[in-house]
C-alpha positions in Angstrom: 13.8 0.1 -12.8 10.0 -0.2 -12.4 7.4 2.2 -13.7 4.6 3.4 -11.4 2.1 1.0 -13.0 4.6 -2.0 -12.6 5.0 -1.2 -8.9 1.2 -1.0 -8.4 0.8 -4.4 -10.1 3.6 -6.0 -8.1 2.6 -4.7 -4.7 -1.1 -4.1 -4.9 -0.7 -0.6 -3.7 -2.6 2.1 -5.6 -0.8 4.9 -7.5 -2.7 7.3 -5.3 -1.2 5.8 -2.2 2.3 5.9 -3.6 1.9 9.6 -4.5 0.5 10.3 -1.0 3.5 8.5 0.6 5.7 10.7 -1.6 4.0 13.9 -0.4 4.5 12.7 3.2 8.3 12.3 2.5 8.2 8.5 3.2 9.0 7.5 -0.4 11.0 9.0 -3.2 11.2 7.5 -6.6 14.7 7.0 -8.0 13.8 9.0 -11.2 11.2 11.5 -12.0 11.3 12.7 -15.6 10.5 16.2 -16.8 7.0 14.9 -17.7 6.5 13.6 -14.2 6.9 9.9 -14.9 8.2 8.0 -11.9 10.7 5.1 -11.9 11.4 3.0 -8.9 14.4 0.8 -8.1 14.6 -2.5 -6.2 15.4 -0.7 -2.9 12.4 1.6 -3.5 10.2 -1.6 -3.8 11.6 -2.8 -0.4 10.6 0.5 1.2 7.1 0.2 -0.3 6.7 -3.3 1.1 7.8 -2.1 4.5 5.4 0.8 4.4 2.7 -1.6 3.3 3.4 -3.9 6.3 3.1 -0.9 8.7 -0.3 0.0 7.2 -1.4 -3.7 7.6 -0.3 -3.7 11.2 -2.5 -0.6 11.8 0.1 2.2 11.9 -0.8 5.5 10.5 1.8 7.0 8.1 0.8 10.6 8.3 
């Protein structure tokens, strides 16, 4: 499992973008604690990389 900060460091995606993708329903962390801390799994990271590639290719995600 990866924390939000770890995912940001590994992918170069901002926490703000990850939360935005969550609000759009494109991404869902594996675990969200009662305090709102997010944890992501390896498959979640794969989804994040796919979304990142779509953005790089010029697709809008909204």
